[in-house]
PDB file of N, H, CA, C and O in Angstrom:
ATOM      1  N   MET A   1      32.030   7.918  15.948  1.00  0.00           N
ATOM      2  CA  MET A   1      31.602   7.145  17.079  1.00  0.00           C
ATOM      3  C   MET A   1      32.778   6.859  18.011  1.00  0.00           C
ATOM      4  O   MET A   1      32.639   6.871  19.235  1.00  0.00           O
ATOM      5  N   LEU A   2      33.914   6.608  17.417  1.00  0.00           N
ATOM      6  H   LEU A   2      34.027   6.599  16.424  1.00  0.00           H
ATOM      7  CA  LEU A   2      35.101   6.368  18.243  1.00  0.00           C
ATOM      8  C   LEU A   2      35.444   7.602  19.066  1.00  0.00           C
ATOM      9  O   LEU A   2      35.802   7.491  20.239  1.00  0.00           O
ATOM     10  N   ALA A   3      35.335   8.779  18.455  1.00  0.00           N
ATOM     11  H   ALA A   3      35.044   8.869  17.502  1.00  0.00           H
ATOM     12  CA  ALA A   3      35.646  10.022  19.157  1.00  0.00           C
ATOM     13  C   ALA A   3      34.692  10.260  20.320  1.00  0.00           C
ATOM     14  O   ALA A   3      35.038  10.947  21.280  1.00  0.00           O
ATOM     15  N   ASP A   4      33.502   9.696  20.235  1.00  0.00           N
ATOM     16  H   ASP A   4      33.221   9.137  19.455  1.00  0.00           H
ATOM     17  CA  ASP A   4      32.525   9.820  21.311  1.00  0.00           C
ATOM     18  C   ASP A   4      32.709   8.766  22.388  1.00  0.00           C
ATOM     19  O   ASP A   4      31.954   8.726  23.359  1.00  0.00           O
ATOM     20  N   GLY A   5      33.715   7.909  22.216  1.00  0.00           N
ATOM     21  H   GLY A   5      34.329   7.941  21.427  1.00  0.00           H
ATOM     22  CA  GLY A   5      34.032   6.926  23.235  1.00  0.00           C
ATOM     23  C   GLY A   5      33.415   5.554  23.039  1.00  0.00           C
ATOM     24  O   GLY A   5      33.486   4.715  23.937  1.00  0.00           O
ATOM     25  N   ARG A   6      32.811   5.310  21.886  1.00  0.00           N
ATOM     26  H   ARG A   6      32.753   5.992  21.156  1.00  0.00           H
ATOM     27  CA  ARG A   6      32.245   3.984  21.635  1.00  0.00           C
ATOM     28  C   ARG A   6      33.379   2.981  21.444  1.00  0.00           C
ATOM     29  O   ARG A   6      34.405   3.319  20.853  1.00  0.00           O
ATOM     30  N   PRO A   7      33.214   1.769  21.928  1.00  0.00           N
ATOM     31  CA  PRO A   7      34.255   0.756  21.755  1.00  0.00           C
ATOM     32  C   PRO A   7      34.458   0.432  20.272  1.00  0.00           C
ATOM     33  O   PRO A   7      33.502   0.387  19.499  1.00  0.00           O
ATOM     34  N   ALA A   8      35.699   0.212  19.895  1.00  0.00           N
ATOM     35  H   ALA A   8      36.476   0.249  20.523  1.00  0.00           H
ATOM     36  CA  ALA A   8      36.031  -0.069  18.496  1.00  0.00           C
ATOM     37  C   ALA A   8      35.267  -1.277  17.969  1.00  0.00           C
ATOM     38  O   ALA A   8      34.835  -1.278  16.817  1.00  0.00           O
ATOM     39  N   ALA A   9      35.096  -2.301  18.794  1.00  0.00           N
ATOM     40  H   ALA A   9      35.447  -2.300  19.731  1.00  0.00           H
ATOM     41  CA  ALA A   9      34.383  -3.500  18.353  1.00  0.00           C
ATOM     42  C   ALA A   9      32.926  -3.169  18.015  1.00  0.00           C
ATOM     43  O   ALA A   9      32.375  -3.713  17.058  1.00  0.00           O
ATOM     44  N   LEU A  10      32.309  -2.296  18.782  1.00  0.00           N
ATOM     45  H   LEU A  10      32.757  -1.854  19.560  1.00  0.00           H
ATOM     46  CA  LEU A  10      30.930  -1.901  18.508  1.00  0.00           C
ATOM     47  C   LEU A  10      30.851  -1.125  17.202  1.00  0.00           C
ATOM     48  O   LEU A  10      29.969  -1.381  16.382  1.00  0.00           O
ATOM     49  N   VAL A  11      31.756  -0.186  17.002  1.00  0.00           N
ATOM     50  H   VAL A  11      32.473   0.022  17.669  1.00  0.00           H
ATOM     51  CA  VAL A  11      31.774   0.609  15.776  1.00  0.00           C
ATOM     52  C   VAL A  11      31.960  -0.293  14.569  1.00  0.00           C
ATOM     53  O   VAL A  11      31.265  -0.135  13.564  1.00  0.00           O
ATOM     54  N   GLU A  12      32.882  -1.231  14.654  1.00  0.00           N
ATOM     55  H   GLU A  12      33.446  -1.359  15.469  1.00  0.00           H
ATOM     56  CA  GLU A  12      33.115  -2.156  13.551  1.00  0.00           C
ATOM     57  C   GLU A  12      31.872  -2.996  13.269  1.00  0.00           C
ATOM     58  O   GLU A  12      31.523  -3.213  12.109  1.00  0.00           O
ATOM     59  N   ALA A  13      31.210  -3.464  14.309  1.00  0.00           N
ATOM     60  H   ALA A  13      31.494  -3.287  15.251  1.00  0.00           H
ATOM     61  CA  ALA A  13      30.007  -4.279  14.131  1.00  0.00           C
ATOM     62  C   ALA A  13      28.886  -3.466  13.494  1.00  0.00           C
ATOM     63  O   ALA A  13      28.191  -3.970  12.611  1.00  0.00           O
ATOM     64  N   LEU A  14      28.696  -2.228  13.921  1.00  0.00           N
ATOM     65  H   LEU A  14      29.260  -1.819  14.639  1.00  0.00           H
ATOM     66  CA  LEU A  14      27.649  -1.378  13.347  1.00  0.00           C
ATOM     67  C   LEU A  14      27.919  -1.092  11.872  1.00  0.00           C
ATOM     68  O   LEU A  14      27.005  -1.141  11.049  1.00  0.00           O
ATOM     69  N   LEU A  15      29.167  -0.796  11.544  1.00  0.00           N
ATOM     70  H   LEU A  15      29.909  -0.756  12.214  1.00  0.00           H
ATOM     71  CA  LEU A  15      29.508  -0.524  10.153  1.00  0.00           C
ATOM     72  C   LEU A  15      29.340  -1.770   9.289  1.00  0.00           C
ATOM     73  O   LEU A  15      28.845  -1.685   8.164  1.00  0.00           O
ATOM     74  N   ALA A  16      29.745  -2.915   9.805  1.00  0.00           N
ATOM     75  H   ALA A  16      30.146  -2.983  10.719  1.00  0.00           H
ATOM     76  CA  ALA A  16      29.596  -4.158   9.052  1.00  0.00           C
ATOM     77  C   ALA A  16      28.128  -4.482   8.821  1.00  0.00           C
ATOM     78  O   ALA A  16      27.755  -4.920   7.733  1.00  0.00           O
ATOM     79  N   SER A  17      27.295  -4.273   9.829  1.00  0.00           N
ATOM     80  H   SER A  17      27.598  -3.918  10.713  1.00  0.00           H
ATOM     81  CA  SER A  17      25.873  -4.588   9.665  1.00  0.00           C
ATOM     82  C   SER A  17      25.214  -3.619   8.689  1.00  0.00           C
ATOM     83  O   SER A  17      24.298  -4.007   7.964  1.00  0.00           O
ATOM     84  N   ALA A  18      25.660  -2.377   8.658  1.00  0.00           N
ATOM     85  H   ALA A  18      26.405  -2.062   9.247  1.00  0.00           H
ATOM     86  CA  ALA A  18      25.106  -1.413   7.710  1.00  0.00           C
ATOM     87  C   ALA A  18      25.452  -1.802   6.272  1.00  0.00           C
ATOM     88  O   ALA A  18      24.657  -1.584   5.358  1.00  0.00           O
ATOM     89  N   GLN A  19      26.620  -2.368   6.078  1.00  0.00           N
ATOM     90  H   GLN A  19      27.267  -2.545   6.820  1.00  0.00           H
ATOM     91  CA  GLN A  19      27.052  -2.748   4.738  1.00  0.00           C
ATOM     92  C   GLN A  19      26.348  -4.008   4.244  1.00  0.00           C
ATOM     93  O   GLN A  19      26.193  -4.191   3.036  1.00  0.00           O
ATOM     94  N   THR A  20      25.925  -4.864   5.143  1.00  0.00           N
ATOM     95  H   THR A  20      26.051  -4.715   6.124  1.00  0.00           H
ATOM     96  CA  THR A  20      25.329  -6.134   4.734  1.00  0.00           C
ATOM     97  C   THR A  20      23.813  -6.156   4.884  1.00  0.00           C
ATOM     98  O   THR A  20      23.173  -7.154   4.553  1.00  0.00           O
ATOM     99  N   ARG A  21      23.238  -5.072   5.376  1.00  0.00           N
ATOM    100  H   ARG A  21      23.759  -4.261   5.644  1.00  0.00           H
ATOM    101  CA  ARG A  21      21.783  -5.011   5.570  1.00  0.00           C
ATOM    102  C   ARG A  21      21.073  -5.085   4.220  1.00  0.00           C
ATOM    103  O   ARG A  21      21.459  -4.388   3.281  1.00  0.00           O
ATOM    104  N   PRO A  22      20.052  -5.912   4.114  1.00  0.00           N
ATOM    105  CA  PRO A  22      19.336  -6.007   2.838  1.00  0.00           C
ATOM    106  C   PRO A  22      18.541  -4.732   2.558  1.00  0.00           C
ATOM    107  O   PRO A  22      18.068  -4.069   3.481  1.00  0.00           O
ATOM    108  N   HIS A  23      18.400  -4.400   1.279  1.00  0.00           N
ATOM    109  H   HIS A  23      18.784  -4.939   0.529  1.00  0.00           H
ATOM    110  CA  HIS A  23      17.629  -3.234   0.856  1.00  0.00           C
ATOM    111  C   HIS A  23      16.161  -3.467   1.165  1.00  0.00           C
ATOM    112  O   HIS A  23      15.669  -4.589   1.044  1.00  0.00           O
ATOM    113  N   SER A  24      15.470  -2.430   1.558  1.00  0.00           N
ATOM    114  H   SER A  24      15.870  -1.518   1.657  1.00  0.00           H
ATOM    115  CA  SER A  24      14.038  -2.550   1.831  1.00  0.00           C
ATOM    116  C   SER A  24      13.298  -1.370   1.216  1.00  0.00           C
ATOM    117  O   SER A  24      13.747  -0.228   1.307  1.00  0.00           O
ATOM    118  N   ASP A  25      12.180  -1.649   0.601  1.00  0.00           N
ATOM    119  H   ASP A  25      11.815  -2.577   0.527  1.00  0.00           H
ATOM    120  CA  ASP A  25      11.301  -0.612   0.079  1.00  0.00           C
ATOM    121  C   ASP A  25      10.046  -0.484   0.936  1.00  0.00           C
ATOM    122  O   ASP A  25       9.043   0.076   0.493  1.00  0.00           O
ATOM    123  N   LEU A  26      10.102  -1.002   2.161  1.00  0.00           N
ATOM    124  H   LEU A  26      10.917  -1.456   2.520  1.00  0.00           H
ATOM    125  CA  LEU A  26       8.956  -0.981   3.050  1.00  0.00           C
ATOM    126  C   LEU A  26       8.515   0.448   3.342  1.00  0.00           C
ATOM    127  O   LEU A  26       9.325   1.286   3.741  1.00  0.00           O
ATOM    128  N   VAL A  27       7.245   0.719   3.142  1.00  0.00           N
ATOM    129  H   VAL A  27       6.587   0.039   2.818  1.00  0.00           H
ATOM    130  CA  VAL A  27       6.665   2.025   3.439  1.00  0.00           C
ATOM    131  C   VAL A  27       5.454   1.786   4.332  1.00  0.00           C
ATOM    132  O   VAL A  27       4.607   0.946   4.028  1.00  0.00           O
ATOM    133  N   THR A  28       5.374   2.524   5.432  1.00  0.00           N
ATOM    134  H   THR A  28       6.061   3.206   5.680  1.00  0.00           H
ATOM    135  CA  THR A  28       4.227   2.395   6.326  1.00  0.00           C
ATOM    136  C   THR A  28       3.562   3.761   6.493  1.00  0.00           C
ATOM    137  O   THR A  28       4.080   4.780   6.036  1.00  0.00           O
ATOM    138  N   SER A  29       2.445   3.762   7.134  1.00  0.00           N
ATOM    139  H   SER A  29       2.024   2.935   7.505  1.00  0.00           H
ATOM    140  CA  SER A  29       1.719   5.011   7.384  1.00  0.00           C
ATOM    141  C   SER A  29       1.933   5.515   8.812  1.00  0.00           C
ATOM    142  O   SER A  29       1.241   6.437   9.243  1.00  0.00           O
ATOM    143  N   THR A  30       2.855   4.941   9.537  1.00  0.00           N
ATOM    144  H   THR A  30       3.417   4.192   9.186  1.00  0.00           H
ATOM    145  CA  THR A  30       3.054   5.264  10.941  1.00  0.00           C
ATOM    146  C   THR A  30       3.366   6.741  11.165  1.00  0.00           C
ATOM    147  O   THR A  30       2.760   7.370  12.032  1.00  0.00           O
ATOM    148  N   VAL A  31       4.289   7.300  10.408  1.00  0.00           N
ATOM    149  H   VAL A  31       4.782   6.789   9.703  1.00  0.00           H
ATOM    150  CA  VAL A  31       4.662   8.706  10.594  1.00  0.00           C
ATOM    151  C   VAL A  31       3.437   9.604  10.403  1.00  0.00           C
ATOM    152  O   VAL A  31       3.183  10.502  11.205  1.00  0.00           O
ATOM    153  N   GLU A  32       2.702   9.355   9.356  1.00  0.00           N
ATOM    154  H   GLU A  32       2.908   8.625   8.704  1.00  0.00           H
ATOM    155  CA  GLU A  32       1.528  10.186   9.092  1.00  0.00           C
ATOM    156  C   GLU A  32       0.469  10.021  10.184  1.00  0.00           C
ATOM    157  O   GLU A  32      -0.176  10.994  10.576  1.00  0.00           O
ATOM    158  N   ARG A  33       0.290   8.803  10.670  1.00  0.00           N
ATOM    159  H   ARG A  33       0.814   8.013  10.351  1.00  0.00           H
ATOM    160  CA  ARG A  33      -0.686   8.586  11.749  1.00  0.00           C
ATOM    161  C   ARG A  33      -0.291   9.335  13.010  1.00  0.00           C
ATOM    162  O   ARG A  33      -1.151   9.875  13.705  1.00  0.00           O
ATOM    163  N   ILE A  34       0.995   9.372  13.313  1.00  0.00           N
ATOM    164  H   ILE A  34       1.694   8.932  12.749  1.00  0.00           H
ATOM    165  CA  ILE A  34       1.464  10.010  14.546  1.00  0.00           C
ATOM    166  C   ILE A  34       1.548  11.526  14.409  1.00  0.00           C
ATOM    167  O   ILE A  34       1.145  12.255  15.315  1.00  0.00           O
ATOM    168  N   THR A  35       2.072  12.002  13.279  1.00  0.00           N
ATOM    169  H   THR A  35       2.400  11.410  12.543  1.00  0.00           H
ATOM    170  CA  THR A  35       2.328  13.439  13.134  1.00  0.00           C
ATOM    171  C   THR A  35       1.266  14.183  12.342  1.00  0.00           C
ATOM    172  O   THR A  35       1.180  15.409  12.410  1.00  0.00           O
ATOM    173  N   GLY A  36       0.457  13.444  11.591  1.00  0.00           N
ATOM    174  H   GLY A  36       0.526  12.448  11.536  1.00  0.00           H
ATOM    175  CA  GLY A  36      -0.527  14.092  10.735  1.00  0.00           C
ATOM    176  C   GLY A  36       0.064  14.589   9.427  1.00  0.00           C
ATOM    177  O   GLY A  36      -0.630  15.211   8.623  1.00  0.00           O
ATOM    178  N   THR A  37       1.346  14.315   9.213  1.00  0.00           N
ATOM    179  H   THR A  37       1.910  13.809   9.866  1.00  0.00           H
ATOM    180  CA  THR A  37       2.055  14.737   8.002  1.00  0.00           C
ATOM    181  C   THR A  37       2.691  13.506   7.350  1.00  0.00           C
ATOM    182  O   THR A  37       3.301  12.693   8.045  1.00  0.00           O
ATOM    183  N   PRO A  38       2.559  13.356   6.041  1.00  0.00           N
ATOM    184  CA  PRO A  38       3.185  12.197   5.393  1.00  0.00           C
ATOM    185  C   PRO A  38       4.701  12.189   5.587  1.00  0.00           C
ATOM    186  O   PRO A  38       5.337  13.239   5.680  1.00  0.00           O
ATOM    187  N   SER A  39       5.256  11.000   5.644  1.00  0.00           N
ATOM    188  H   SER A  39       4.740  10.147   5.568  1.00  0.00           H
ATOM    189  CA  SER A  39       6.713  10.894   5.755  1.00  0.00           C
ATOM    190  C   SER A  39       7.355  11.332   4.449  1.00  0.00           C
ATOM    191  O   SER A  39       6.686  11.468   3.424  1.00  0.00           O
ATOM    192  N   ARG A  40       8.667  11.550   4.505  1.00  0.00           N
ATOM    193  H   ARG A  40       9.210  11.439   5.337  1.00  0.00           H
ATOM    194  CA  ARG A  40       9.415  11.919   3.306  1.00  0.00           C
ATOM    195  C   ARG A  40      10.787  11.274   3.385  1.00  0.00           C
ATOM    196  O   ARG A  40      11.199  10.806   4.447  1.00  0.00           O
ATOM    197  N   THR A  41      11.473  11.250   2.296  1.00  0.00           N
ATOM    198  H   THR A  41      11.138  11.630   1.434  1.00  0.00           H
ATOM    199  CA  THR A  41      12.807  10.658   2.269  1.00  0.00           C
ATOM    200  C   THR A  41      13.788  11.571   2.984  1.00  0.00           C
ATOM    201  O   THR A  41      13.527  12.758   3.177  1.00  0.00           O
ATOM    202  N   PHE A  42      14.918  11.002   3.373  1.00  0.00           N
ATOM    203  H   PHE A  42      15.130  10.037   3.216  1.00  0.00           H
ATOM    204  CA  PHE A  42      15.961  11.826   3.968  1.00  0.00           C
ATOM    205  C   PHE A  42      16.435  12.874   2.966  1.00  0.00           C
ATOM    206  O   PHE A  42      16.711  14.016   3.336  1.00  0.00           O
ATOM    207  N   ARG A  43      16.528  12.482   1.703  1.00  0.00           N
ATOM    208  H   ARG A  43      16.304  11.555   1.403  1.00  0.00           H
ATOM    209  CA  ARG A  43      16.952  13.422   0.654  1.00  0.00           C
ATOM    210  C   ARG A  43      16.022  14.637   0.629  1.00  0.00           C
ATOM    211  O   ARG A  43      16.481  15.777   0.554  1.00  0.00           O
ATOM    212  N   ARG A  44      14.714  14.385   0.693  1.00  0.00           N
ATOM    213  H   ARG A  44      14.340  13.460   0.754  1.00  0.00           H
ATOM    214  CA  ARG A  44      13.734  15.484   0.663  1.00  0.00           C
ATOM    215  C   ARG A  44      13.863  16.342   1.918  1.00  0.00           C
ATOM    216  O   ARG A  44      13.837  17.570   1.837  1.00  0.00           O
ATOM    217  N   TRP A  45      14.003  15.694   3.085  1.00  0.00           N
ATOM    218  H   TRP A  45      14.024  14.696   3.151  1.00  0.00           H
ATOM    219  CA  TRP A  45      14.158  16.425   4.340  1.00  0.00           C
ATOM    220  C   TRP A  45      15.405  17.301   4.289  1.00  0.00           C
ATOM    221  O   TRP A  45      15.359  18.472   4.667  1.00  0.00           O
ATOM    222  N   ALA A  46      16.520  16.736   3.820  1.00  0.00           N
ATOM    223  H   ALA A  46      16.557  15.785   3.513  1.00  0.00           H
ATOM    224  CA  ALA A  46      17.770  17.495   3.748  1.00  0.00           C
ATOM    225  C   ALA A  46      17.632  18.688   2.810  1.00  0.00           C
ATOM    226  O   ALA A  46      18.112  19.777   3.124  1.00  0.00           O
ATOM    227  N   ALA A  47      16.985  18.498   1.671  1.00  0.00           N
ATOM    228  H   ALA A  47      16.595  17.613   1.416  1.00  0.00           H
ATOM    229  CA  ALA A  47      16.785  19.619   0.738  1.00  0.00           C
ATOM    230  C   ALA A  47      15.902  20.683   1.376  1.00  0.00           C
ATOM    231  O   ALA A  47      16.170  21.877   1.239  1.00  0.00           O
ATOM    232  N   ASP A  48      14.862  20.264   2.066  1.00  0.00           N
ATOM    233  H   ASP A  48      14.644  19.295   2.178  1.00  0.00           H
ATOM    234  CA  ASP A  48      13.951  21.222   2.707  1.00  0.00           C
ATOM    235  C   ASP A  48      14.612  22.018   3.814  1.00  0.00           C
ATOM    236  O   ASP A  48      14.200  23.145   4.088  1.00  0.00           O
ATOM    237  N   HIS A  49      15.631  21.457   4.461  1.00  0.00           N
ATOM    238  H   HIS A  49      15.965  20.541   4.239  1.00  0.00           H
ATOM    239  CA  HIS A  49      16.277  22.091   5.609  1.00  0.00           C
ATOM    240  C   HIS A  49      17.723  22.521   5.356  1.00  0.00           C
ATOM    241  O   HIS A  49      18.436  22.865   6.299  1.00  0.00           O
ATOM    242  N   ALA A  50      18.154  22.508   4.122  1.00  0.00           N
ATOM    243  H   ALA A  50      17.575  22.229   3.356  1.00  0.00           H
ATOM    244  CA  ALA A  50      19.554  22.810   3.800  1.00  0.00           C
ATOM    245  C   ALA A  50      19.988  24.175   4.326  1.00  0.00           C
ATOM    246  O   ALA A  50      21.117  24.321   4.794  1.00  0.00           O
ATOM    247  N   ASP A  51      19.122  25.161   4.259  1.00  0.00           N
ATOM    248  H   ASP A  51      18.205  25.041   3.879  1.00  0.00           H
ATOM    249  CA  ASP A  51      19.504  26.507   4.721  1.00  0.00           C
ATOM    250  C   ASP A  51      19.842  26.530   6.201  1.00  0.00           C
ATOM    251  O   ASP A  51      20.642  27.362   6.628  1.00  0.00           O
ATOM    252  N   ALA A  52      19.266  25.655   6.985  1.00  0.00           N
ATOM    253  H   ALA A  52      18.616  24.979   6.638  1.00  0.00           H
ATOM    254  CA  ALA A  52      19.551  25.595   8.418  1.00  0.00           C
ATOM    255  C   ALA A  52      20.985  25.147   8.691  1.00  0.00           C
ATOM    256  O   ALA A  52      21.500  25.360   9.789  1.00  0.00           O
ATOM    257  N   PHE A  53      21.628  24.534   7.712  1.00  0.00           N
ATOM    258  H   PHE A  53      21.209  24.361   6.820  1.00  0.00           H
ATOM    259  CA  PHE A  53      22.982  24.008   7.908  1.00  0.00           C
ATOM    260  C   PHE A  53      24.052  24.850   7.203  1.00  0.00           C
ATOM    261  O   PHE A  53      25.218  24.462   7.142  1.00  0.00           O
ATOM    262  N   ARG A  54      23.648  25.982   6.684  1.00  0.00           N
ATOM    263  H   ARG A  54      22.700  26.298   6.734  1.00  0.00           H
ATOM    264  CA  ARG A  54      24.617  26.839   5.991  1.00  0.00           C
ATOM    265  C   ARG A  54      25.123  27.907   6.911  1.00  0.00           C
ATOM    266  O   ARG A  54      25.948  28.727   6.509  1.00  0.00           O
TER     267      ARG A  54
END
């Protein structure tokens, strides 16, 4: 983020908030309602698309 020109204070605040954010297991049906396809975890998405990054 710094290399992209974001202010250091903003980067520090974003990183701090990511570290202190409470865990959530919230699951909604929004993705499926909009796309017609059930949502998936980032882990699943990354595994499904790994070849695109090789």
